[in-house]
C-alpha positions as CSV (number, residue, x, y, z in Angstrom):
1,X,-119.1,-148.9,8.6
2,X,-118.6,-147.6,5.2
3,X,-120.0,-150.8,3.6
4,X,-123.2,-150.3,5.8
5,X,-123.4,-146.6,5.4
6,X,-123.1,-146.1,1.6
7,X,-124.4,-149.8,0.5
8,X,-121.0,-150.4,-1.5
9,X,-121.9,-154.0,-2.2
10,X,-125.6,-153.1,-3.3
11,X,-124.1,-150.7,-5.8
12,X,-121.5,-153.1,-7.1
13,X,-118.4,-151.2,-5.9
14,X,-115.9,-151.1,-2.9
15,X,-113.8,-148.6,-1.1
16,X,-110.6,-148.8,-3.2
17,X,-112.9,-148.2,-6.4
18,X,-114.7,-145.2,-4.8
19,X,-111.5,-143.6,-3.5
20,X,-110.1,-144.0,-7.2
21,X,-113.2,-142.5,-8.3
22,X,-113.0,-139.6,-6.0
23,X,-109.6,-138.8,-6.9
24,X,-110.3,-138.8,-10.6
25,X,-113.2,-136.5,-10.4
26,X,-111.2,-134.2,-8.2
27,X,-108.4,-133.9,-10.7
28,X,-111.0,-132.9,-13.5
29,X,-112.4,-130.2,-11.5
30,X,-109.6,-128.9,-9.4
31,X,-109.0,-126.0,-11.9
32,X,-111.9,-124.2,-10.1
33,X,-109.7,-123.4,-7.0
34,X,-107.5,-121.3,-9.3
35,X,-110.2,-119.9,-11.7
36,X,-112.8,-119.0,-9.2
37,X,-110.9,-116.8,-6.9
38,X,-109.5,-115.1,-10.1
39,X,-112.9,-114.3,-11.5
40,X,-114.4,-113.0,-7.9
41,X,-111.1,-111.0,-7.1
42,X,-112.0,-109.0,-10.2
43,X,-115.3,-108.0,-8.2
44,X,-113.2,-106.7,-5.6
45,X,-113.1,-109.7,-3.4
46,X,-110.1,-110.7,-1.4
47,X,-108.5,-113.4,-3.4
48,X,-107.0,-115.4,-0.5
49,X,-110.5,-115.5,1.3
50,X,-112.3,-116.5,-2.0
51,X,-109.7,-119.3,-2.3
52,X,-110.8,-120.7,1.4
53,X,-114.5,-120.0,0.5
54,X,-114.2,-121.9,-2.7
55,X,-112.4,-125.1,-1.0
56,X,-114.7,-125.0,2.0
57,X,-118.0,-124.4,0.0
58,X,-116.9,-127.3,-2.3
59,X,-116.0,-129.8,0.4
60,X,-119.5,-129.0,2.3
61,X,-121.3,-129.4,-0.9
62,X,-119.3,-132.6,-1.6
63,X,-120.2,-134.0,2.1
64,X,-123.8,-133.0,1.9
65,X,-124.3,-134.8,-1.6
66,X,-122.4,-137.9,-0.4
67,X,-123.7,-138.3,3.0
68,X,-127.5,-137.1,2.5
69,X,-128.2,-138.1,-1.2
70,X,-125.6,-141.0,-1.5
71,X,-124.6,-139.6,-5.0
72,X,-121.2,-139.8,-6.4
73,X,-121.6,-136.2,-7.6
74,X,-119.1,-133.5,-6.6
75,X,-119.9,-129.9,-5.9
76,X,-118.1,-126.6,-6.3
77,X,-118.7,-123.1,-7.3
78,X,-119.9,-123.2,-10.9
79,X,-118.4,-121.7,-13.8
80,X,-120.7,-119.2,-15.6
81,X,-122.3,-118.2,-12.4
82,X,-119.1,-116.8,-11.1
83,X,-118.7,-114.7,-14.4
84,X,-122.4,-113.6,-13.9
85,X,-121.6,-112.6,-10.4
86,X,-118.6,-110.5,-11.2
87,X,-119.2,-109.2,-14.7
88,X,-122.9,-108.7,-14.9
89,X,-123.9,-107.8,-11.3
90,X,-120.9,-106.1,-9.7
91,X,-119.0,-104.5,-12.8
92,X,-122.1,-104.2,-15.1
93,X,-124.8,-103.2,-12.8
94,X,-122.6,-101.6,-10.3
95,X,-123.7,-103.4,-7.2
96,X,-121.1,-104.5,-4.5
97,X,-120.1,-108.0,-4.2
98,X,-121.6,-108.0,-0.8
99,X,-125.1,-107.2,-2.3
100,X,-124.3,-110.0,-5.0
101,X,-123.6,-112.5,-2.2
102,X,-127.1,-111.6,-0.8
103,X,-128.5,-112.4,-4.2
104,X,-126.8,-115.9,-4.3
105,X,-128.0,-116.6,-0.9
106,X,-131.5,-115.8,-1.8
107,X,-131.4,-117.7,-4.7
108,X,-130.2,-120.8,-2.7
109,X,-133.0,-120.5,-0.3
110,X,-135.5,-120.3,-3.1
111,X,-133.9,-123.5,-4.5
112,X,-134.4,-125.2,-1.2
113,X,-137.9,-124.0,-1.1
114,X,-138.5,-125.3,-4.5
115,X,-136.9,-128.7,-3.7
116,X,-138.9,-129.0,-0.4
117,X,-142.2,-128.5,-2.2
118,X,-141.3,-130.3,-5.3
119,X,-142.1,-127.4,-7.4
120,X,-138.8,-127.6,-9.4
121,X,-140.3,-130.1,-11.8
122,X,-142.9,-127.7,-12.7
123,X,-140.3,-125.0,-13.4
124,X,-138.1,-127.4,-15.4
125,X,-141.0,-128.5,-17.5
126,X,-142.3,-124.9,-18.0
127,X,-139.0,-124.0,-19.6
128,X,-138.6,-124.8,-23.3
129,X,-135.9,-127.0,-23.9
130,X,-134.7,-124.7,-26.6
131,X,-134.1,-121.9,-24.1
132,X,-132.6,-124.2,-21.6
133,X,-129.8,-125.3,-24.2
134,X,-129.7,-121.5,-25.5
135,X,-129.0,-120.1,-22.1
136,X,-126.3,-122.7,-21.6
137,X,-124.7,-122.0,-25.0
138,X,-124.9,-118.1,-24.4
139,X,-123.0,-118.7,-21.1
140,X,-120.4,-120.5,-23.0
141,X,-120.0,-117.6,-25.4
142,X,-119.8,-115.2,-22.5
143,X,-117.2,-117.2,-20.9
144,X,-115.1,-117.4,-24.2
145,X,-115.3,-113.6,-24.5
146,X,-113.9,-113.4,-20.9
147,X,-111.2,-115.7,-21.8
148,X,-110.2,-113.6,-24.9
149,X,-110.3,-110.5,-22.7
150,X,-108.1,-111.9,-20.0
151,X,-105.5,-112.8,-22.5
152,X,-105.6,-109.4,-24.3
153,X,-106.5,-111.1,-27.5
154,X,-109.8,-109.2,-27.7
155,X,-109.6,-105.5,-26.6
156,X,-112.0,-102.5,-26.6
157,X,-112.1,-100.3,-29.7
158,X,-114.0,-97.0,-29.6
159,X,-114.6,-97.4,-33.5
160,X,-115.7,-100.9,-33.6
161,X,-116.6,-101.7,-29.9
162,X,-114.2,-104.6,-30.0
163,X,-110.8,-105.2,-31.8
164,X,-107.8,-107.5,-31.7
165,X,-105.1,-106.9,-29.3
166,X,-101.4,-107.3,-29.4
167,X,-101.1,-110.9,-30.4
168,X,-97.4,-111.0,-29.9
169,X,-97.8,-109.9,-26.1
170,X,-96.8,-112.5,-23.4
171,X,-100.5,-112.8,-21.9
172,X,-101.9,-113.3,-25.6
173,X,-99.2,-116.1,-26.5
174,X,-99.6,-117.9,-23.1
175,X,-103.2,-117.7,-23.3
176,X,-103.3,-119.3,-26.7
177,X,-100.8,-121.9,-25.8
178,X,-103.0,-122.8,-22.6
179,X,-105.8,-123.3,-24.7
180,X,-104.0,-125.5,-27.2
181,X,-102.4,-127.2,-24.4
182,X,-105.8,-128.0,-22.6
183,X,-107.4,-129.2,-25.8
184,X,-104.6,-131.7,-26.5
185,X,-104.2,-133.0,-23.0
186,X,-108.1,-133.6,-22.9
187,X,-107.9,-135.2,-26.1
188,X,-105.2,-137.6,-25.0
189,X,-107.3,-138.5,-21.9
190,X,-105.4,-136.7,-19.2
191,X,-107.9,-136.5,-16.2
192,X,-106.2,-133.3,-14.7
193,X,-105.9,-131.9,-18.2
194,X,-107.2,-128.3,-17.3
195,X,-105.4,-128.1,-14.0
196,X,-102.1,-129.2,-15.8
197,X,-102.4,-126.6,-18.2
198,X,-103.1,-123.8,-15.8
199,X,-100.1,-124.8,-13.8
200,X,-97.9,-125.3,-16.9
201,X,-98.8,-121.7,-18.0
202,X,-98.2,-120.3,-14.6
203,X,-94.9,-122.0,-14.4
204,X,-93.7,-120.3,-17.9
205,X,-95.2,-117.0,-16.7
206,X,-92.8,-117.3,-13.5
207,X,-89.9,-118.3,-15.7
208,X,-90.3,-115.3,-18.0
209,X,-90.5,-113.0,-15.1
210,X,-94.3,-112.0,-15.6
211,X,-95.5,-113.7,-12.4
212,X,-93.9,-113.5,-9.2
213,X,-93.2,-116.7,-7.1
214,X,-94.8,-116.9,-3.8
215,X,-94.1,-120.7,-3.0
216,X,-96.4,-123.5,-3.1
217,X,-97.7,-124.4,0.4
218,X,-98.8,-122.5,3.4
219,X,-101.4,-122.4,6.1
220,X,-104.7,-121.2,4.7
221,X,-105.4,-117.4,4.5
222,X,-108.2,-116.0,6.6
223,X,-111.7,-116.1,5.4
224,X,-112.8,-113.1,7.5
225,X,-112.8,-110.6,4.4
226,X,-115.7,-112.5,2.8
227,X,-117.4,-114.4,5.7
228,X,-121.0,-113.4,6.4
229,X,-120.5,-110.1,4.4
230,X,-123.8,-110.4,2.8
231,X,-125.6,-107.1,2.0
232,X,-129.5,-107.3,1.6
233,X,-130.2,-103.6,1.1
234,X,-130.6,-103.8,-2.6
235,X,-131.8,-107.6,-3.2
236,X,-135.5,-106.8,-3.4
237,X,-135.1,-103.8,-5.8
238,X,-136.7,-104.3,-9.2
239,X,-133.4,-104.6,-11.2
240,X,-132.1,-107.2,-8.8
241,X,-135.3,-109.5,-9.3
242,X,-134.0,-110.7,-12.4
243,X,-130.7,-111.4,-10.9
244,X,-132.0,-113.4,-8.2
245,X,-133.9,-115.3,-10.8
246,X,-131.2,-115.7,-13.2
247,X,-129.0,-117.1,-10.3
248,X,-131.7,-119.6,-9.5
249,X,-132.6,-120.7,-13.0
250,X,-129.0,-121.1,-14.3
251,X,-128.2,-123.2,-11.0
252,X,-131.4,-125.2,-11.3
253,X,-131.2,-126.3,-15.0
254,X,-127.2,-126.8,-14.6
255,X,-128.0,-128.9,-11.6
256,X,-130.8,-130.9,-13.3
257,X,-128.8,-131.4,-16.5
258,X,-125.9,-132.7,-14.5
259,X,-128.0,-135.2,-12.3
260,X,-129.6,-136.4,-15.4
261,X,-126.3,-136.9,-17.3
262,X,-124.5,-138.6,-14.2
263,X,-127.4,-140.9,-13.3
264,X,-127.6,-142.1,-16.8
265,X,-123.7,-142.8,-16.9
266,X,-124.2,-144.6,-13.6
267,X,-127.1,-146.6,-14.5
268,X,-129.3,-144.9,-11.8
269,X,-132.3,-144.1,-14.0
270,X,-135.0,-146.9,-13.4
271,X,-137.4,-148.1,-16.0
272,X,-139.8,-145.5,-15.2
273,X,-137.3,-142.9,-16.3
274,X,-137.0,-141.5,-12.7
275,X,-133.9,-140.7,-10.8
276,X,-134.0,-142.0,-7.5
277,X,-133.5,-139.7,-4.3
278,X,-133.5,-136.7,-6.8
279,X,-135.2,-134.5,-4.3
280,X,-132.2,-135.1,-1.7
281,X,-129.7,-134.5,-4.5
282,X,-131.3,-131.1,-5.3
283,X,-131.5,-130.3,-1.6
284,X,-127.8,-130.9,-1.1
285,X,-127.0,-128.6,-4.1
286,X,-129.4,-125.6,-2.9
287,X,-128.2,-125.9,0.6
288,X,-124.5,-125.9,-0.6
289,X,-125.2,-122.6,-2.7
290,X,-126.6,-121.0,0.5
291,X,-123.7,-122.0,2.7
292,X,-121.3,-121.0,0.0
293,X,-122.7,-117.5,-0.2
294,X,-122.4,-117.2,3.6
295,X,-118.6,-118.1,3.2
296,X,-118.0,-115.9,0.2
297,X,-118.4,-117.3,-3.2
298,X,-121.0,-117.6,-6.0
299,X,-123.3,-120.5,-6.4
300,X,-122.1,-123.7,-5.6
301,X,-123.4,-126.4,-8.2
302,X,-123.1,-130.2,-9.3
303,X,-120.3,-130.6,-11.7
304,X,-120.5,-132.7,-14.7
305,X,-116.9,-133.6,-14.3
306,X,-118.3,-136.4,-11.8
307,X,-118.8,-138.5,-14.9
308,X,-115.1,-139.0,-15.0
309,X,-115.3,-140.6,-11.5
310,X,-118.4,-142.8,-12.6
311,X,-116.6,-144.0,-15.5
312,X,-113.8,-145.5,-13.3
313,X,-116.5,-147.3,-11.1
314,X,-117.8,-144.6,-8.6
315,X,-121.4,-145.5,-7.6
316,X,-122.1,-144.0,-4.0
317,X,-121.5,-141.0,-1.8
318,X,-118.2,-142.2,-0.8
319,X,-116.9,-140.8,-4.0
320,X,-118.2,-137.4,-3.4
321,X,-116.8,-137.5,0.3
322,X,-113.4,-138.3,-1.0
323,X,-113.6,-135.2,-3.5
324,X,-114.5,-133.0,-0.4
325,X,-111.6,-134.3,1.6
326,X,-109.4,-133.5,-1.3
327,X,-110.8,-130.0,-1.5
328,X,-110.0,-129.3,2.2
329,X,-106.4,-130.6,1.6
330,X,-106.1,-128.0,-1.2
331,X,-106.6,-125.4,1.3
332,X,-102.9,-125.7,2.0
333,X,-102.0,-124.6,-1.6
334,X,-103.1,-121.1,-1.5
335,X,-99.8,-119.5,-2.5
336,X,-100.0,-121.4,-5.8
337,X,-103.5,-120.3,-6.4
338,X,-102.5,-116.6,-5.7
339,X,-99.8,-116.8,-8.6
340,X,-102.2,-118.0,-11.1
341,X,-102.4,-115.1,-13.7
342,X,-105.8,-114.2,-15.6
343,X,-104.3,-115.4,-18.8
344,X,-103.5,-118.7,-17.5
345,X,-107.2,-119.5,-16.9
346,X,-107.9,-118.7,-20.7
347,X,-107.7,-122.3,-21.9
348,X,-110.0,-123.4,-18.8
349,X,-112.6,-120.7,-19.9
350,X,-112.5,-121.6,-23.3
351,X,-112.7,-125.4,-22.8
352,X,-115.8,-125.1,-20.8
353,X,-117.2,-122.7,-23.2
354,X,-116.9,-125.5,-25.9
355,X,-118.5,-128.0,-23.7
356,X,-121.5,-125.7,-22.9
357,X,-121.9,-124.7,-26.9
358,X,-122.2,-128.4,-27.7
359,X,-125.9,-128.4,-26.7
360,X,-126.8,-126.4,-29.8
361,X,-126.7,-129.4,-31.8
362,X,-130.0,-130.3,-30.4
363,X,-131.8,-127.3,-31.3
364,X,-134.7,-127.5,-34.0
365,X,-133.1,-125.0,-36.4
366,X,-135.7,-125.7,-39.0
367,X,-138.3,-124.3,-36.5
368,X,-137.6,-120.5,-36.5
369,X,-139.9,-120.0,-33.6
370,X,-137.7,-122.2,-31.4
371,X,-134.3,-121.3,-33.1
372,X,-134.9,-117.4,-33.2
373,X,-134.9,-117.0,-29.4
374,X,-131.9,-119.2,-29.0
375,X,-129.9,-117.1,-31.3
376,X,-131.1,-113.9,-29.4
377,X,-130.0,-115.5,-26.0
378,X,-126.5,-116.7,-27.5
379,X,-125.8,-113.3,-29.1
380,X,-127.0,-110.9,-26.3
381,X,-125.3,-112.4,-23.5
382,X,-121.7,-111.9,-24.6
383,X,-122.7,-108.6,-26.7
384,X,-124.4,-107.0,-23.6
385,X,-121.9,-108.5,-21.3
386,X,-124.6,-109.9,-19.2
387,X,-126.2,-113.2,-18.6
388,X,-129.3,-111.9,-16.8
389,X,-130.0,-109.5,-19.9
390,X,-129.6,-112.4,-22.2
391,X,-131.9,-114.8,-20.4
392,X,-134.4,-111.9,-20.1
393,X,-134.5,-111.0,-23.7
394,X,-134.6,-114.6,-24.7
395,X,-138.0,-115.2,-22.6
396,X,-139.4,-112.0,-24.0
397,X,-138.7,-112.9,-27.5
398,X,-139.7,-116.6,-27.2
399,X,-143.0,-115.4,-25.8
400,X,-143.7,-112.8,-28.5
401,X,-142.7,-115.0,-31.5
402,X,-144.9,-117.7,-30.3
403,X,-147.9,-115.2,-29.9
404,X,-147.5,-113.6,-33.2
405,X,-146.8,-116.8,-35.3
406,X,-149.9,-118.4,-33.9
407,X,-148.3,-121.0,-31.5
408,X,-149.5,-119.4,-28.2
409,X,-150.9,-122.6,-27.2
410,X,-147.3,-124.0,-27.2
411,X,-146.2,-121.8,-24.6
412,X,-146.2,-122.9,-21.0
413,X,-148.1,-120.5,-18.5
414,X,-144.7,-120.0,-16.4
415,X,-143.2,-118.8,-19.7
416,X,-145.8,-116.2,-20.1
417,X,-145.4,-115.1,-16.6
418,X,-141.6,-114.8,-16.6
419,X,-141.8,-113.0,-20.0
420,X,-144.2,-110.3,-18.6
421,X,-142.0,-109.9,-15.5
422,X,-138.9,-109.3,-17.7
423,X,-140.9,-107.1,-19.9
424,X,-142.0,-105.1,-17.0
425,X,-138.5,-104.7,-15.7
426,X,-137.2,-103.4,-19.0
427,X,-140.3,-100.8,-19.1
428,X,-139.3,-99.8,-15.5
429,X,-135.7,-99.7,-15.3
430,X,-135.0,-99.0,-19.2
431,X,-132.5,-102.1,-19.0
């Protein structure tokens, strides 16, 4: 049955290889079941409910991707998008997490529409590569700042805005240790490096008396506190339009980049440069985002860690299905997830930041009309503590520089439209 459904022989694989690939991919991305609840709980959401929503949304996303698109690509709530949800939309803009969930749902529905009508190619082609890379790097810097803040390494200072915290405090020491341990384990080829580092730092916190031990295994907590708690009352306000678009754009670019990377690694890309069943993969991603919002979590997206499973032979959707099953089994480890302190995720956040910053090497730094908007995006995201503002200012800057440097013809009409929309938002709202 598996052979016939997933066409294993046709893809040069078998059940054993696909299961091994699924386990490998899960181990590389399982850290999200600890990090996502910790970040969204800061927005006031119930930690246990978010933990369940994270696991279930990831499982559903994996099942859709595996059974519908037949791709070995795993899905789960995305890093960066969860930080945007908490620190920009809720804590920064003052919206409730229920409104933020509604914005995520709307972005998912828009993503579905774009995928169904095949408009996503037009959008992806409209956005300059430099801005795409800049947005990814900016989110990386934003995550790095959150990591340092969680560990108490960077603190607020009324004289200089930010300053150095107490580097001898337990959170700072363990946060730094978690980062070093993460990098060392990744360098040495441990598939579960990030998850191991989180668990080790949490264990040290328990031994030091800084973390209270609650056990390891139990029945899953209730999902009721976040399930179907969406509030659409403010979604269509002027200030929220950029938020919905930010959720959509980041998810769209992240998914497109991941699909290209994994497809290339697996040898799926044909001689014409096209990815087979691409629209099905995009539909799987967008559908998972909308379902995840109903459950109570931020955007569900495709994980680049899927390349780990592809590297050991995963070639079909069976790999993704195995990952989904493992996420469902993870539901029974909620006490462990609840014990993880914020500083234990410092290493994970910083590691993801490094990965996201790597794209800057492809920027044309000799062309200031391309490089300057990237610098604006990268610097303003962490300094304004807002991914949405960074994206908006990046588009406006890009359009303005191209216009006044005589390169207006290089700018796609889509960029002009978005730059105008963001500029009007700044004028109307003052932010």
